[in-house]
Biopython code that builds the backbone (N, CA, C, O; Angstrom):
import numpy as np
from Bio.PDB.StructureBuilder import StructureBuilder

atoms = [
    (1, "UNK", "N", (0.928, -1.187, 0.051)),
    (1, "UNK", "CA", (0.089, 0.004, -0.027)),
    (1, "UNK", "C", (0.849, 1.163, 0.082)),
    (1, "UNK", "O", (1.656, 1.339, 0.995)),
    (2, "UNK", "N", (0.592, 2.085, -0.947)),
    (2, "UNK", "CA", (1.575, 3.408, -1.037)),
    (2, "UNK", "C", (0.624, 4.536, -0.493)),
    (2, "UNK", "O", (-0.422, 4.947, -0.996)),
    (3, "UNK", "N", (1.250, 4.929, 0.653)),
    (3, "UNK", "CA", (0.660, 6.128, 1.245)),
    (3, "UNK", "C", (1.361, 7.381, 0.814)),
    (3, "UNK", "O", (2.582, 7.515, 0.727)),
    (4, "UNK", "N", (0.417, 8.312, 0.547)),
    (4, "UNK", "CA", (0.881, 9.646, 0.175)),
    (4, "UNK", "C", (0.787, 10.704, 1.199)),
    (4, "UNK", "O", (-0.333, 10.934, 1.657)),
    (5, "UNK", "N", (1.675, 11.300, 1.572)),
    (5, "UNK", "CA", (1.649, 12.328, 2.646)),
    (5, "UNK", "C", (1.734, 13.721, 2.099)),
    (5, "UNK", "O", (2.335, 13.990, 1.058)),
    (6, "UNK", "N", (1.148, 14.537, 2.795)),
    (6, "UNK", "CA", (1.265, 16.129, 2.287)),
    (6, "UNK", "C", (2.235, 16.864, 3.253)),
    (6, "UNK", "O", (2.442, 16.407, 4.377)),
    (7, "UNK", "N", (2.786, 17.920, 2.846)),
    (7, "UNK", "CA", (3.405, 18.724, 3.757)),
    (7, "UNK", "C", (2.525, 19.560, 4.384)),
    (7, "UNK", "O", (1.392, 19.845, 3.996)),
    (8, "UNK", "N", (3.179, 20.009, 5.533)),
    (8, "UNK", "CA", (2.303, 20.838, 6.337)),
    (8, "UNK", "C", (1.929, 22.149, 5.975)),
    (8, "UNK", "O", (0.890, 22.695, 6.347)),
    (9, "UNK", "N", (2.887, 22.705, 5.163)),
    (9, "UNK", "CA", (2.587, 24.063, 4.509)),
    (9, "UNK", "C", (1.541, 23.825, 3.520)),
    (9, "UNK", "O", (0.793, 24.799, 3.440)),
    (10, "UNK", "N", (1.265, 22.979, 2.831)),
    (10, "UNK", "CA", (0.339, 22.826, 1.920)),
    (10, "UNK", "C", (-1.091, 22.529, 2.589)),
    (10, "UNK", "O", (-2.182, 22.907, 2.162)),
    (11, "UNK", "N", (-0.869, 21.871, 3.573)),
    (11, "UNK", "CA", (-2.241, 21.474, 4.432)),
    (11, "UNK", "C", (-2.808, 22.840, 4.903)),
    (11, "UNK", "O", (-3.995, 23.133, 4.766)),
    (12, "UNK", "N", (-1.905, 23.638, 5.451)),
    (12, "UNK", "CA", (-2.484, 24.904, 6.120)),
    (12, "UNK", "C", (-2.907, 25.782, 5.068)),
    (12, "UNK", "O", (-3.832, 26.563, 5.294)),
    (13, "UNK", "N", (-2.256, 25.747, 3.764)),
    (13, "UNK", "CA", (-2.774, 26.756, 2.822)),
    (13, "UNK", "C", (-3.961, 26.176, 2.133)),
    (13, "UNK", "O", (-4.715, 26.878, 1.459)),
    (14, "UNK", "N", (-4.145, 24.765, 2.319)),
    (14, "UNK", "CA", (-5.453, 24.348, 1.639)),
    (14, "UNK", "C", (-6.661, 24.609, 2.607)),
    (14, "UNK", "O", (-7.798, 24.735, 2.152)),
    (15, "UNK", "N", (-6.407, 24.682, 3.877)),
    (15, "UNK", "CA", (-7.211, 25.116, 4.830)),
    (15, "UNK", "C", (-7.667, 26.618, 4.698)),
    (15, "UNK", "O", (-8.852, 26.909, 4.861)),
    (16, "UNK", "N", (-6.728, 27.558, 4.404)),
    (16, "UNK", "CA", (-7.096, 28.745, 4.434)),
    (16, "UNK", "C", (-7.881, 29.093, 3.183)),
    (16, "UNK", "O", (-8.779, 29.934, 3.238)),
    (17, "UNK", "N", (-7.512, 28.360, 1.865)),
    (17, "UNK", "CA", (-8.148, 28.701, 0.815)),
    (17, "UNK", "C", (-9.677, 27.988, 0.886)),
    (17, "UNK", "O", (-10.556, 28.343, 0.101)),
    (18, "UNK", "N", (-9.876, 27.078, 1.776)),
    (18, "UNK", "CA", (-11.311, 26.522, 2.099)),
    (18, "UNK", "C", (-12.059, 27.488, 2.939)),
    (18, "UNK", "O", (-13.290, 27.501, 2.943)),
    (19, "UNK", "N", (-11.329, 28.308, 3.661)),
    (19, "UNK", "CA", (-11.923, 29.334, 4.432)),
    (19, "UNK", "C", (-12.529, 30.402, 3.582)),
    (19, "UNK", "O", (-13.619, 30.928, 3.810)),
    (20, "UNK", "N", (-11.756, 30.673, 2.610)),
    (20, "UNK", "CA", (-12.207, 31.747, 1.713)),
    (20, "UNK", "C", (-13.632, 31.338, 0.918)),
    (20, "UNK", "O", (-14.529, 32.165, 0.752)),
    (21, "UNK", "N", (-13.712, 30.032, 0.478)),
    (21, "UNK", "CA", (-14.867, 29.493, -0.158)),
    (21, "UNK", "C", (-15.911, 29.387, 0.853)),
    (21, "UNK", "O", (-17.020, 29.789, 0.504)),
    (22, "UNK", "N", (-15.785, 28.935, 2.015)),
    (22, "UNK", "CA", (-16.741, 28.674, 3.096)),
    (22, "UNK", "C", (-17.271, 30.051, 3.254)),
    (22, "UNK", "O", (-18.480, 30.251, 3.136)),
    (23, "UNK", "N", (-16.395, 31.062, 3.528)),
    (23, "UNK", "CA", (-16.869, 32.534, 3.852)),
    (23, "UNK", "C", (-17.910, 33.219, 2.714)),
    (23, "UNK", "O", (-18.917, 33.881, 2.966)),
    (24, "UNK", "N", (-17.392, 32.878, 1.440)),
    (24, "UNK", "CA", (-18.213, 33.316, 0.215)),
    (24, "UNK", "C", (-19.566, 32.509, 0.287)),
    (24, "UNK", "O", (-20.609, 33.162, 0.235)),
    (25, "UNK", "N", (-19.629, 31.061, 0.410)),
    (25, "UNK", "CA", (-20.852, 30.538, 0.414)),
    (25, "UNK", "C", (-21.714, 30.889, 1.593)),
    (25, "UNK", "O", (-22.932, 30.841, 1.420)),
    (26, "UNK", "N", (-21.270, 31.216, 2.706)),
    (26, "UNK", "CA", (-22.079, 31.895, 3.918)),
    (26, "UNK", "C", (-22.668, 33.100, 3.626)),
    (26, "UNK", "O", (-23.804, 33.401, 3.991)),
    (27, "UNK", "N", (-21.834, 33.903, 2.889)),
    (27, "UNK", "CA", (-22.419, 35.418, 2.659)),
    (27, "UNK", "C", (-23.459, 35.228, 1.459)),
    (27, "UNK", "O", (-24.403, 36.008, 1.335)),
    (28, "UNK", "N", (-23.253, 34.185, 0.599)),
    (28, "UNK", "CA", (-24.284, 34.023, -0.480)),
    (28, "UNK", "C", (-25.418, 33.476, 0.017)),
    (28, "UNK", "O", (-26.511, 33.714, -0.498)),
    (29, "UNK", "N", (-25.262, 32.649, 1.121)),
    (29, "UNK", "CA", (-26.602, 31.975, 1.722)),
    (29, "UNK", "C", (-27.215, 33.093, 2.460)),
    (29, "UNK", "O", (-28.392, 32.867, 2.741)),
    (30, "UNK", "N", (-26.712, 34.366, 2.902)),
    (30, "UNK", "CA", (-27.309, 35.390, 3.566)),
    (30, "UNK", "C", (-28.127, 36.222, 2.437)),
    (30, "UNK", "O", (-28.881, 37.124, 2.802)),
    (31, "UNK", "N", (-28.014, 35.996, 1.436)),
    (31, "UNK", "CA", (-28.712, 36.716, 0.190)),
    (31, "UNK", "C", (-30.069, 36.032, 0.236)),
    (31, "UNK", "O", (-30.984, 36.771, -0.128)),
    (32, "UNK", "N", (-30.395, 34.903, 0.566)),
    (32, "UNK", "CA", (-31.678, 34.168, 0.622)),
    (32, "UNK", "C", (-32.538, 34.659, 1.754)),
    (32, "UNK", "O", (-33.711, 34.291, 1.812)),
    (33, "UNK", "N", (-32.035, 35.456, 2.646)),
    (33, "UNK", "CA", (-32.633, 36.047, 3.837)),
    (33, "UNK", "C", (-32.831, 37.662, 3.700)),
    (33, "UNK", "O", (-32.896, 38.405, 4.679)),
    (34, "UNK", "N", (-32.913, 38.068, 2.434)),
    (34, "UNK", "CA", (-33.328, 39.533, 2.272)),
    (34, "UNK", "C", (-34.486, 40.048, 3.021)),
    (34, "UNK", "O", (-34.529, 41.200, 3.454)),
    (35, "UNK", "N", (-35.377, 39.224, 3.161)),
    (35, "UNK", "CA", (-36.661, 39.746, 4.148)),
    (35, "UNK", "C", (-36.262, 40.157, 5.362)),
    (35, "UNK", "O", (-36.757, 41.205, 5.776)),
    (36, "UNK", "N", (-35.337, 39.477, 6.160)),
    (36, "UNK", "CA", (-34.970, 39.637, 7.397)),
    (36, "UNK", "C", (-33.579, 40.390, 7.369)),
    (36, "UNK", "O", (-32.551, 39.871, 6.933)),
    (37, "UNK", "N", (-33.652, 41.566, 7.841)),
    (37, "UNK", "CA", (-32.150, 42.173, 7.674)),
    (37, "UNK", "C", (-31.424, 41.839, 8.749)),
    (37, "UNK", "O", (-30.232, 42.095, 8.578)),
    (38, "UNK", "N", (-31.666, 41.389, 9.743)),
    (38, "UNK", "CA", (-30.786, 40.890, 10.955)),
    (38, "UNK", "C", (-30.367, 39.710, 10.611)),
    (38, "UNK", "O", (-29.191, 39.527, 10.925)),
    (39, "UNK", "N", (-30.998, 38.621, 9.957)),
    (39, "UNK", "CA", (-30.464, 37.371, 9.673)),
    (39, "UNK", "C", (-29.367, 37.444, 8.686)),
    (39, "UNK", "O", (-28.283, 36.872, 8.805)),
    (40, "UNK", "N", (-29.823, 38.370, 7.471)),
    (40, "UNK", "CA", (-28.980, 38.510, 6.306)),
    (40, "UNK", "C", (-27.675, 39.222, 6.951)),
    (40, "UNK", "O", (-26.562, 38.876, 6.557)),
    (41, "UNK", "N", (-27.801, 40.081, 7.807)),
    (41, "UNK", "CA", (-26.501, 40.809, 8.350)),
    (41, "UNK", "C", (-25.657, 39.777, 9.367)),
    (41, "UNK", "O", (-24.462, 40.007, 9.554)),
    (42, "UNK", "N", (-26.176, 38.858, 9.891)),
    (42, "UNK", "CA", (-25.450, 37.964, 10.414)),
    (42, "UNK", "C", (-24.710, 37.070, 9.697)),
    (42, "UNK", "O", (-23.535, 36.798, 9.948)),
    (43, "UNK", "N", (-25.475, 36.522, 8.656)),
    (43, "UNK", "CA", (-24.763, 35.781, 7.599)),
    (43, "UNK", "C", (-23.533, 36.429, 7.116)),
    (43, "UNK", "O", (-22.423, 35.906, 7.209)),
    (44, "UNK", "N", (-23.758, 37.553, 6.611)),
    (44, "UNK", "CA", (-22.580, 38.467, 5.900)),
    (44, "UNK", "C", (-21.571, 38.635, 6.789)),
    (44, "UNK", "O", (-20.401, 38.580, 6.409)),
    (45, "UNK", "N", (-21.902, 38.860, 8.077)),
    (45, "UNK", "CA", (-20.715, 39.026, 9.177)),
    (45, "UNK", "C", (-20.013, 37.739, 9.293)),
    (45, "UNK", "O", (-18.783, 37.733, 9.229)),
    (46, "UNK", "N", (-20.671, 36.653, 9.458)),
    (46, "UNK", "CA", (-19.997, 35.373, 9.618)),
    (46, "UNK", "C", (-19.069, 35.129, 8.447)),
    (46, "UNK", "O", (-17.873, 34.858, 8.551)),
    (47, "UNK", "N", (-19.786, 35.261, 7.266)),
    (47, "UNK", "CA", (-18.805, 34.964, 6.035)),
    (47, "UNK", "C", (-17.763, 35.878, 5.907)),
    (47, "UNK", "O", (-16.652, 35.383, 5.717)),
    (48, "UNK", "N", (-17.855, 37.187, 5.968)),
    (48, "UNK", "CA", (-16.904, 38.127, 6.206)),
    (48, "UNK", "C", (-15.641, 37.787, 7.173)),
    (48, "UNK", "O", (-14.452, 37.910, 6.877)),
    (49, "UNK", "N", (-16.205, 37.314, 8.434)),
    (49, "UNK", "CA", (-15.156, 36.781, 9.306)),
    (49, "UNK", "C", (-14.328, 35.543, 8.889)),
    (49, "UNK", "O", (-13.142, 35.363, 9.165)),
    (50, "UNK", "N", (-15.090, 34.758, 8.217)),
    (50, "UNK", "CA", (-14.314, 33.477, 7.723)),
    (50, "UNK", "C", (-13.416, 33.891, 6.787)),
    (50, "UNK", "O", (-12.293, 33.392, 6.857)),
    (51, "UNK", "N", (-13.687, 34.847, 5.750)),
    (51, "UNK", "CA", (-12.777, 35.385, 4.709)),
    (51, "UNK", "C", (-11.570, 35.976, 5.476)),
    (51, "UNK", "O", (-10.404, 35.672, 5.227)),
    (52, "UNK", "N", (-11.981, 36.897, 6.485)),
    (52, "UNK", "CA", (-10.729, 37.491, 7.027)),
    (52, "UNK", "C", (-10.070, 36.762, 7.687)),
    (52, "UNK", "O", (-8.872, 37.043, 7.725)),
    (53, "UNK", "N", (-10.466, 35.726, 8.357)),
    (53, "UNK", "CA", (-9.694, 34.832, 9.211)),
    (53, "UNK", "C", (-8.777, 34.020, 7.982)),
    (53, "UNK", "O", (-7.588, 33.912, 8.282)),
    (54, "UNK", "N", (-9.087, 33.555, 6.915)),
    (54, "UNK", "CA", (-8.300, 33.036, 5.963)),
    (54, "UNK", "C", (-7.104, 33.980, 5.660)),
    (54, "UNK", "O", (-5.976, 33.493, 5.576)),
    (55, "UNK", "N", (-7.307, 35.305, 5.495)),
    (55, "UNK", "CA", (-6.207, 36.235, 5.183)),
    (55, "UNK", "C", (-5.248, 36.127, 6.469)),
    (55, "UNK", "O", (-4.034, 36.156, 6.266)),
    (56, "UNK", "N", (-5.694, 36.013, 7.675)),
    (56, "UNK", "CA", (-4.715, 35.907, 8.879)),
    (56, "UNK", "C", (-3.917, 34.490, 8.797)),
    (56, "UNK", "O", (-2.744, 34.438, 9.166)),
    (57, "UNK", "N", (-4.568, 33.386, 8.318)),
    (57, "UNK", "CA", (-3.968, 32.210, 8.135)),
    (57, "UNK", "C", (-2.930, 32.204, 6.995)),
    (57, "UNK", "O", (-1.865, 31.611, 7.163)),
    (58, "UNK", "N", (-3.181, 32.793, 5.934)),
    (58, "UNK", "CA", (-2.289, 33.041, 4.990)),
    (58, "UNK", "C", (-1.134, 33.889, 5.293)),
    (58, "UNK", "O", (-0.048, 33.641, 4.771)),
    (59, "UNK", "N", (-1.304, 34.973, 6.182)),
    (59, "UNK", "CA", (-0.106, 35.815, 6.702)),
    (59, "UNK", "C", (0.653, 34.912, 7.722)),
    (59, "UNK", "O", (1.884, 34.925, 7.721)),
    (60, "UNK", "N", (0.006, 34.185, 8.529)),
    (60, "UNK", "CA", (0.648, 33.113, 9.507)),
    (60, "UNK", "C", (1.513, 32.059, 8.733)),
    (60, "UNK", "O", (2.653, 31.820, 9.132)),
    (61, "UNK", "N", (1.065, 31.508, 7.782)),
    (61, "UNK", "CA", (1.853, 30.283, 7.064)),
    (61, "UNK", "C", (2.883, 30.964, 6.246)),
    (61, "UNK", "O", (3.942, 30.391, 5.990)),
    (62, "UNK", "N", (2.588, 32.311, 5.773)),
    (62, "UNK", "CA", (3.811, 32.962, 4.927)),
    (62, "UNK", "C", (4.794, 33.144, 5.957)),
    (62, "UNK", "O", (5.894, 32.629, 5.758)),
    (63, "UNK", "N", (4.615, 33.738, 6.947)),
    (63, "UNK", "CA", (5.629, 34.131, 8.112)),
    (63, "UNK", "C", (6.290, 32.673, 8.468)),
    (63, "UNK", "O", (7.514, 32.540, 8.431)),
    (64, "UNK", "N", (5.450, 31.618, 8.802)),
    (64, "UNK", "CA", (6.072, 30.266, 9.149)),
    (64, "UNK", "C", (6.963, 29.756, 8.125)),
    (64, "UNK", "O", (8.046, 29.264, 8.440)),
    (65, "UNK", "N", (6.538, 29.848, 6.789)),
    (65, "UNK", "CA", (7.416, 29.260, 5.844)),
    (65, "UNK", "C", (8.765, 29.859, 5.457)),
    (65, "UNK", "O", (9.653, 29.275, 4.836)),
    (66, "UNK", "N", (8.788, 31.241, 5.964)),
    (66, "UNK", "CA", (10.141, 31.906, 5.739)),
    (66, "UNK", "C", (11.241, 31.356, 6.841)),
    (66, "UNK", "O", (12.459, 31.522, 6.775)),
    (67, "UNK", "N", (10.516, 30.668, 7.859)),
    (67, "UNK", "CA", (11.498, 30.214, 8.782)),
    (67, "UNK", "C", (11.848, 28.687, 8.600)),
    (67, "UNK", "O", (12.762, 28.148, 9.224)),
    (68, "UNK", "N", (10.997, 28.002, 7.641)),
    (68, "UNK", "CA", (11.146, 26.562, 7.326)),
    (68, "UNK", "C", (12.313, 26.326, 6.747)),
    (68, "UNK", "O", (12.679, 27.190, 5.951)),
    (69, "UNK", "N", (13.073, 25.326, 6.925)),
    (69, "UNK", "CA", (14.450, 24.877, 6.497)),
    (69, "UNK", "C", (14.119, 24.278, 5.166)),
    (69, "UNK", "O", (13.224, 23.465, 4.938)),
    (70, "UNK", "N", (15.123, 24.891, 4.169)),
    (70, "UNK", "CA", (14.830, 24.193, 2.759)),
    (70, "UNK", "C", (15.818, 23.233, 2.745)),
    (70, "UNK", "O", (16.857, 23.369, 3.391)),
    (71, "UNK", "N", (15.528, 22.085, 1.923)),
    (71, "UNK", "CA", (16.100, 21.026, 1.743)),
    (71, "UNK", "C", (15.983, 20.405, 0.276)),
    (71, "UNK", "O", (14.897, 20.592, -0.273)),
    (72, "UNK", "N", (16.857, 19.762, -0.366)),
    (72, "UNK", "CA", (16.634, 18.878, -1.552)),
    (72, "UNK", "C", (16.133, 17.646, -1.279)),
    (72, "UNK", "O", (16.743, 16.999, -0.427)),
    (73, "UNK", "N", (15.051, 17.093, -1.851)),
    (73, "UNK", "CA", (14.418, 16.156, -1.756)),
    (73, "UNK", "C", (15.180, 15.091, -2.345)),
    (73, "UNK", "O", (15.509, 15.222, -3.524)),
    (74, "UNK", "N", (15.567, 13.897, -1.618)),
    (74, "UNK", "CA", (16.441, 12.871, -2.405)),
    (74, "UNK", "C", (15.539, 12.144, -3.434)),
    (74, "UNK", "O", (16.102, 11.387, -4.224)),
    (75, "UNK", "N", (14.299, 12.287, -3.500)),
    (75, "UNK", "CA", (13.533, 11.254, -4.335)),
    (75, "UNK", "C", (13.413, 12.113, -5.705)),
    (75, "UNK", "O", (13.758, 11.536, -6.736)),
    (76, "UNK", "N", (12.927, 13.515, -5.796)),
    (76, "UNK", "CA", (12.683, 14.357, -6.987)),
    (76, "UNK", "C", (13.901, 15.331, -7.289)),
    (76, "UNK", "O", (13.987, 15.928, -8.362)),
    (77, "UNK", "N", (14.881, 15.456, -6.220)),
    (77, "UNK", "CA", (15.805, 16.493, -6.184)),
    (77, "UNK", "C", (15.343, 18.032, -6.446)),
    (77, "UNK", "O", (16.031, 18.875, -7.023)),
    (78, "UNK", "N", (14.131, 18.218, -5.945)),
    (78, "UNK", "CA", (13.653, 19.625, -5.960)),
    (78, "UNK", "C", (13.762, 20.161, -4.629)),
    (78, "UNK", "O", (13.629, 19.441, -3.638)),
    (79, "UNK", "N", (14.022, 21.521, -4.558)),
    (79, "UNK", "CA", (14.098, 22.037, -3.253)),
    (79, "UNK", "C", (12.704, 22.226, -2.425)),
    (79, "UNK", "O", (11.744, 22.767, -2.974)),
    (80, "UNK", "N", (12.652, 21.866, -1.393)),
    (80, "UNK", "CA", (11.422, 21.872, -0.593)),
    (80, "UNK", "C", (11.661, 22.412, 0.840)),
    (80, "UNK", "O", (12.809, 22.555, 1.261)),
    (81, "UNK", "N", (10.605, 22.701, 1.564)),
    (81, "UNK", "CA", (10.729, 23.226, 2.787)),
    (81, "UNK", "C", (10.125, 22.281, 3.871)),
    (81, "UNK", "O", (9.058, 21.707, 3.654)),
    (82, "UNK", "N", (10.820, 22.119, 5.053)),
    (82, "UNK", "CA", (10.482, 21.152, 6.025)),
    (82, "UNK", "C", (10.057, 21.800, 7.314)),
    (82, "UNK", "O", (10.848, 22.574, 7.854)),
    (83, "UNK", "N", (9.000, 21.583, 7.807)),
    (83, "UNK", "CA", (8.672, 22.207, 9.271)),
    (83, "UNK", "C", (8.616, 21.006, 10.237)),
    (83, "UNK", "O", (8.102, 19.927, 9.945)),
    (84, "UNK", "N", (9.149, 21.278, 11.322)),
    (84, "UNK", "CA", (9.265, 20.296, 12.277)),
    (84, "UNK", "C", (10.189, 19.144, 12.004)),
    (84, "UNK", "O", (10.904, 19.167, 11.002)),
    (85, "UNK", "N", (10.208, 18.142, 12.843)),
    (85, "UNK", "CA", (11.047, 16.960, 12.774)),
    (85, "UNK", "C", (10.713, 16.006, 11.486)),
    (85, "UNK", "O", (11.592, 15.481, 10.803)),
    (86, "UNK", "N", (9.537, 15.885, 11.298)),
    (86, "UNK", "CA", (9.078, 15.095, 9.998)),
    (86, "UNK", "C", (8.227, 15.880, 9.091)),
    (86, "UNK", "O", (7.476, 16.719, 9.589)),
    (87, "UNK", "N", (8.255, 15.711, 7.853)),
    (87, "UNK", "CA", (7.525, 16.454, 6.908)),
    (87, "UNK", "C", (7.600, 15.801, 5.584)),
    (87, "UNK", "O", (8.531, 15.015, 5.412)),
    (88, "UNK", "N", (6.764, 16.006, 4.624)),
    (88, "UNK", "CA", (6.722, 15.513, 3.203)),
    (88, "UNK", "C", (7.168, 16.485, 2.337)),
    (88, "UNK", "O", (6.954, 17.670, 2.591)),
    (89, "UNK", "N", (7.873, 16.076, 1.159)),
    (89, "UNK", "CA", (8.115, 16.901, 0.190)),
    (89, "UNK", "C", (6.749, 17.336, -0.603)),
    (89, "UNK", "O", (5.780, 16.620, -0.857)),
    (90, "UNK", "N", (6.949, 18.702, -0.918)),
    (90, "UNK", "CA", (5.764, 19.566, -1.413)),
    (90, "UNK", "C", (5.476, 19.264, -2.736)),
    (90, "UNK", "O", (4.439, 19.741, -3.196)),
    (91, "UNK", "N", (6.426, 18.325, -3.695)),
    (91, "UNK", "CA", (6.267, 17.978, -4.796)),
    (91, "UNK", "C", (5.931, 16.714, -4.994)),
    (91, "UNK", "O", (4.963, 16.449, -5.707)),
    (92, "UNK", "N", (6.704, 15.703, -4.372)),
    (92, "UNK", "CA", (6.310, 14.291, -4.682)),
    (92, "UNK", "C", (6.002, 13.466, -3.496)),
    (92, "UNK", "O", (6.034, 12.235, -3.503)),
    (93, "UNK", "N", (5.673, 14.274, -2.376)),
    (93, "UNK", "CA", (5.106, 13.602, -1.015)),
    (93, "UNK", "C", (6.034, 12.733, -0.330)),
    (93, "UNK", "O", (5.676, 12.060, 0.637)),
    (94, "UNK", "N", (7.400, 12.715, -0.862)),
    (94, "UNK", "CA", (8.256, 11.728, -0.014)),
    (94, "UNK", "C", (8.412, 12.102, 1.541)),
    (94, "UNK", "O", (8.658, 13.270, 1.841)),
    (95, "UNK", "N", (8.287, 11.237, 2.408)),
    (95, "UNK", "CA", (8.478, 11.712, 3.748)),
    (95, "UNK", "C", (9.897, 11.920, 3.983)),
    (95, "UNK", "O", (10.793, 11.169, 3.597)),
    (96, "UNK", "N", (10.061, 13.190, 4.764)),
    (96, "UNK", "CA", (11.591, 13.683, 4.978)),
    (96, "UNK", "C", (11.661, 14.020, 6.476)),
    (96, "UNK", "O", (10.670, 14.441, 7.072)),
    (97, "UNK", "N", (12.723, 13.850, 7.012)),
    (97, "UNK", "CA", (13.380, 14.172, 8.396)),
    (97, "UNK", "C", (14.392, 14.852, 8.331)),
    (97, "UNK", "O", (15.126, 14.832, 7.343)),
    (98, "UNK", "N", (14.630, 15.656, 9.492)),
    (98, "UNK", "CA", (15.841, 16.495, 9.592)),
    (98, "UNK", "C", (16.664, 15.710, 10.779)),
    (98, "UNK", "O", (17.877, 15.844, 10.947)),
    (99, "UNK", "N", (15.811, 14.868, 11.579)),
    (99, "UNK", "CA", (16.291, 14.308, 12.838)),
    (99, "UNK", "C", (17.076, 12.944, 12.516)),
    (99, "UNK", "O", (16.525, 11.938, 12.068)),
    (100, "UNK", "N", (18.392, 13.052, 12.799)),
    (100, "UNK", "CA", (19.173, 11.702, 12.592)),
    (100, "UNK", "C", (18.658, 10.429, 13.415)),
    (100, "UNK", "O", (19.046, 9.290, 13.155)),
    (101, "UNK", "N", (17.742, 10.732, 14.437)),
    (101, "UNK", "CA", (17.464, 9.700, 15.257)),
    (101, "UNK", "C", (16.320, 8.827, 14.637)),
    (101, "UNK", "O", (16.082, 7.667, 14.971)),
    (102, "UNK", "N", (15.576, 9.622, 13.586)),
    (102, "UNK", "CA", (14.338, 9.023, 12.921)),
    (102, "UNK", "C", (14.626, 8.586, 11.572)),
    (102, "UNK", "O", (13.675, 8.323, 10.835)),
    (103, "UNK", "N", (15.787, 8.478, 11.163)),
    (103, "UNK", "CA", (16.458, 8.144, 9.668)),
    (103, "UNK", "C", (16.258, 6.734, 9.776)),
    (103, "UNK", "O", (16.836, 6.076, 10.641)),
    (104, "UNK", "N", (15.184, 6.053, 8.639)),
    (104, "UNK", "CA", (14.972, 4.702, 8.671)),
    (104, "UNK", "C", (13.854, 4.334, 9.395)),
    (104, "UNK", "O", (13.431, 3.187, 9.249)),
    (105, "UNK", "N", (13.161, 5.285, 10.339)),
    (105, "UNK", "CA", (12.122, 4.799, 11.012)),
    (105, "UNK", "C", (10.884, 5.032, 10.176)),
    (105, "UNK", "O", (10.863, 5.900, 9.303)),
    (106, "UNK", "N", (9.761, 4.182, 10.474)),
    (106, "UNK", "CA", (8.590, 4.530, 9.665)),
    (106, "UNK", "C", (7.811, 5.903, 9.973)),
    (106, "UNK", "O", (7.451, 6.267, 11.092)),
    (107, "UNK", "N", (7.644, 6.515, 8.902)),
    (107, "UNK", "CA", (7.152, 7.923, 8.824)),
    (107, "UNK", "C", (5.767, 8.084, 9.696)),
    (107, "UNK", "O", (4.805, 7.371, 9.414)),
    (108, "UNK", "N", (5.701, 8.979, 10.692)),
    (108, "UNK", "CA", (4.527, 9.126, 11.561)),
    (108, "UNK", "C", (4.503, 10.588, 11.830)),
    (108, "UNK", "O", (5.559, 11.091, 12.213)),
    (109, "UNK", "N", (3.380, 11.399, 11.678)),
    (109, "UNK", "CA", (3.456, 12.886, 11.771)),
    (109, "UNK", "C", (3.490, 13.099, 13.442)),
    (109, "UNK", "O", (3.825, 14.190, 13.904)),
    (110, "UNK", "N", (3.175, 12.143, 14.179)),
    (110, "UNK", "CA", (3.234, 12.295, 15.666)),
    (110, "UNK", "C", (4.632, 12.479, 16.247)),
    (110, "UNK", "O", (4.740, 12.756, 17.442)),
    (111, "UNK", "N", (5.839, 12.325, 15.381)),
    (111, "UNK", "CA", (7.095, 12.724, 15.762)),
    (111, "UNK", "C", (7.242, 14.221, 15.920)),
    (111, "UNK", "O", (8.191, 14.637, 16.585)),
    (112, "UNK", "N", (6.441, 15.016, 15.403)),
    (112, "UNK", "CA", (6.389, 16.398, 15.663)),
    (112, "UNK", "C", (5.908, 16.940, 16.845)),
    (112, "UNK", "O", (6.070, 18.138, 17.078)),
    (113, "UNK", "N", (5.213, 16.044, 17.786)),
    (113, "UNK", "CA", (4.659, 16.505, 19.058)),
    (113, "UNK", "C", (5.558, 16.017, 19.937)),
    (113, "UNK", "O", (5.887, 14.832, 19.875)),
    (114, "UNK", "N", (6.046, 16.811, 20.814)),
    (114, "UNK", "CA", (7.101, 16.431, 21.926)),
    (114, "UNK", "C", (6.669, 15.488, 22.686)),
    (114, "UNK", "O", (7.327, 14.450, 22.759)),
    (115, "UNK", "N", (5.414, 15.645, 23.451)),
    (115, "UNK", "CA", (4.919, 14.621, 24.302)),
    (115, "UNK", "C", (4.433, 13.366, 23.857)),
    (115, "UNK", "O", (4.233, 12.440, 24.644)),
    (116, "UNK", "N", (4.205, 13.274, 22.475)),
    (116, "UNK", "CA", (3.615, 11.979, 21.834)),
    (116, "UNK", "C", (4.699, 11.415, 21.010)),
    (116, "UNK", "O", (4.326, 10.441, 20.356)),
    (117, "UNK", "N", (5.781, 11.705, 20.872)),
    (117, "UNK", "CA", (6.895, 11.348, 19.861)),
    (117, "UNK", "C", (7.372, 10.071, 20.432)),
    (117, "UNK", "O", (7.599, 9.842, 21.620)),
    (118, "UNK", "N", (7.507, 9.179, 19.308)),
    (118, "UNK", "CA", (8.083, 7.919, 19.705)),
    (118, "UNK", "C", (9.701, 7.945, 19.272)),
    (118, "UNK", "O", (10.188, 8.386, 18.231)),
    (119, "UNK", "N", (10.237, 7.448, 20.187)),
    (119, "UNK", "CA", (11.907, 7.421, 19.768)),
    (119, "UNK", "C", (12.283, 6.120, 19.091)),
    (119, "UNK", "O", (11.564, 5.121, 19.115)),
    (120, "UNK", "N", (13.356, 6.189, 18.538)),
    (120, "UNK", "CA", (13.778, 4.872, 17.743)),
    (120, "UNK", "C", (14.338, 3.900, 18.686)),
    (120, "UNK", "O", (15.169, 4.320, 19.491)),
    (121, "UNK", "N", (14.019, 2.711, 18.707)),
    (121, "UNK", "CA", (14.319, 1.582, 19.483)),
    (121, "UNK", "C", (15.530, 1.115, 19.279)),
    (121, "UNK", "O", (15.922, 0.125, 19.897)),
]
sb = StructureBuilder()
sb.init_structure("model")
sb.init_model(0)
sb.init_chain("A")
sb.init_seg("    ")
for serial, (resi, resn, name, xyz) in enumerate(atoms, 1):
    if name == "N":
        sb.init_residue(resn, " ", resi, " ")
    sb.init_atom(name, np.array(xyz, "f"), 0.0, 1.0, " ", f" {name:<3s}", serial, name[0])
structure = sb.get_structure()
């Protein structure tokens, strides 16, 4: 079974993009309540807040990605960014690690959590 992993940066960007669409859909749903100004306004405000929070997430991940370590993927030879102890290549989804203790160990995203991390036996 070939498991494909996704990089943390791409996961967060996908979440931010989904917030944009969710916000727009909520605002569009508010148009169905034109008869009730209060309900329409609530829908518009909730949709606007979702879209605004998307901008905040994009700013946050942009700042975070500037601090990420750039490495060359051994599989596709493209430069990718690694966040945490383990991550996946942004191009080919190859599991990557910067921790020499995890070299050769089965890939698990739990290694990024200090209290839940498994150490190599």
